[in-house]
N, C-alpha and C positions, 0 to 999 in steps of 0.2 A: 232696796228691795231684796237684794241677794243676802244682805246681812240678816234681814228678818226671816228669810227662808231657812238660813243656817241655824238661827236661834230656835226655830220651831221643829227642826229635825233632831231626832234623838242621837246621842253619841254612837250608839250601836249602828244605826243606819248610815251615819256619816262615815264611820270606819269601814263598813262593808262596801260602800260606794268607792272609797279611796282604794281599797284592796282590789276591787273588781277592775278599776281603771288600770292599776299597776299591773295586774295579772294579764290584762289584754295587751298592754304595751309590751310587756316582757315576752309574751307569747309571739307577738308579731315580730319582735326583734330576733327571737330564737329561731324562727322558721325562715327568716329572710336569708337569702344567699347572695354572695357577691355576683356581680354581672359576669355572665359567661361561665359560671361555675357548673361542673358536671353534676348530674343527679346523684342522690344517695340518701341514706337514712340519717335523720337528725337525732334520734334517740329521745331521751327525756331531758328536761331542763337541767342545766349545770353539769350533769354527768355525761350526757350524750349517749353513745352506744357502748360505753365501757361496761355497764352491768350485763350486757348481753354477750360479751366476749368470754371465751373459755381459755383453756391452756394452749389452744391452737387457733389464735384469732385469724391467721391467714386463711385457714380453711373456711371459716364463716364468711370472710370477705369475698373469697372466691365463689362461694355459693350465692351470695347476694349479687355478685357480678354476673354470673351465668343465668340466674333465674329472673333478674329484674332490671338491673341498672346498666349493664353493658360493660365493655372492656375497660372504659375509663369511668370511674365513679368517685364519689366523695363520701366522707364519713366525718361526723363530729365526735372528737375525742375530748371529753371535758368541755372546755370552752373554745377549743381550737379546731379549725377545719383542716382536714388532710385530703389529698388526692391519692387514690389507689389505682395503680396500673396493673392489670391482670393478664396481659398478653405481651409476648416479646415484640410484636409489631407496635404496640402502643408505647413501650419503653423506648424503642428506636426512634419513633416519631417525636416523642417528648424531649429526650435527652440528646438526640443527634440532629434531627432535622430542625427542631425548635430549641436547640441548645442555648442560643443567646438569650432566650426568654426564661430559661429554667436553671441558669447557672448561679443564681443568687443564694444567699444563706439567710436563715432566720435572724431577725434583729431582736435579740434578747437583751433587755436592759441590764440584767445581772452580769452577762458576759462583757458588755461594754464597760461596766464599772470595774470589773476585775482586770480587764486588759487595757483600760484607758483608751479603747477604740483604736488600738495599735496592733501591729502584726499583720500577717498575711493569711494565717490559717483560718480565722473566722471572719475575714473581711468580705463584704458583699461584692458581687461581681460588678466592677466598674473600671474606669480608666486608672484610678489609683491602685486597684487590685492588680491590674495588668503590669503596672510599673513596678510594684513591690514584688510580684512574682518573677519578673525578669531579673530584678536585683538579687533575689534569693537564689535563683538558679545559677547566676554568674558567680555568686559568693561560694556556693557549694562546689561548683566546678573547679574553683581555685584550690579546694581541699581534696580533689580527687574524685568527687562524686560523678558517677557515670563513666569512669575510666577503668582500665584493667587493674590498676593498683588497688582499687576498692575490693575487687574479688579476692586478692591476696589477704587483705585484712580480715575479710569475712571468713576465709578459710582458716586463718589463725584462731579466730574466736571459736569456730566450730570444733577445732582440735582441742582447745582448752575445755570446752563444754563436754566433749566426749571423755576427757580424762577425769573431769569432775564426776560424771555419771559412773565411771568405773570404780571410783572410790566409795560409791554409795550402793554397791551391789548388795542385795539382801536387806537394805534399809529403806524405810519409807522416805520418799522425796516429793516435795511439792514442786513439780517441774514448771508450773505456770509462773511462780514467783521468780525462779531462776532464769527462765527465758525472758521474762519482762525486764529483769535487771540487766541481762546481757544486751538486750536491744538498747536500753537507756545508756548503758556503759559504752557501747560501741559508738552510738551517735555523739555522746558528750565527750568522751576521752579520745577516740581515734579519728572522729570526723571533724571535731571542732577544737580539741585540746590535745595536740600531738605530744606523745611522750608521757602522759599521765597514766601509768599502768597500775592497775589494782591487783595485788597478789591474790591468787585463788584461795590459799590456805587461811588467810586472815580477812576473808571477804566481808564478814559481818562488821568487823571494826572499820574496815575501809569504806563500806557503804555508809555507815553512820557518820564518818568524818568527811567523806568526799562527796556524798550525794548532793548537798546544796551547791558545792563548787561545780560539780559536773552538770547540774541542771541549769545553772545560771546562763550559759551561752545558748542552751536549747530554748529557754524562755525568751531569748532575745531574737529568735528567728523572725525575719521580716520587719525588724525595727532598725533601719539603717541610721547611723549617726549623721548629723548635719556636718557638712564640710564647707 
């Protein structure tokens, strides 16, 4: 009987019915919230509230919070739901009083594939994370992290950076690139690879030759070898 009805229905009517059912199911899925999720705008399908955000999205979110949704609200950005905290009290409550429930990290498949689900930086909050964190802190402490000797090394790098700026007086300097390199160089060469000094005058050649070597131990942070 069902087959006879389908044969008698035109193709246009059948497609319209299928599209209507799909739209209804998608609409229901789009507006559904996780259990206990705070209120907030859902926006339009697929894009969420992104089309309504301007150059200062925090101001619009603050306005929504004050006028309608309260100190703790949610918003859908694209296909992801986010929670927005708009008062200092809510921040303290969520990240301090309820810290054990909000200490996790987003589980992104692309990050897991890139890191092999190893390391401590992007590891979700768990017993394994606590063990890795403890191991990392112990390893860094062996290299002077958190001790007075670290201050001396930072002071040395600050003096070198000051001398570099003196040589560039009256010339344009991209200070962001230089500071970024100094941070990477300090962590890689002085914190993990003692004695690997990069001369300031030949810094471009040294960066090109030594950057992969300097970054190698940095990328291994939180990946202890089996013993």
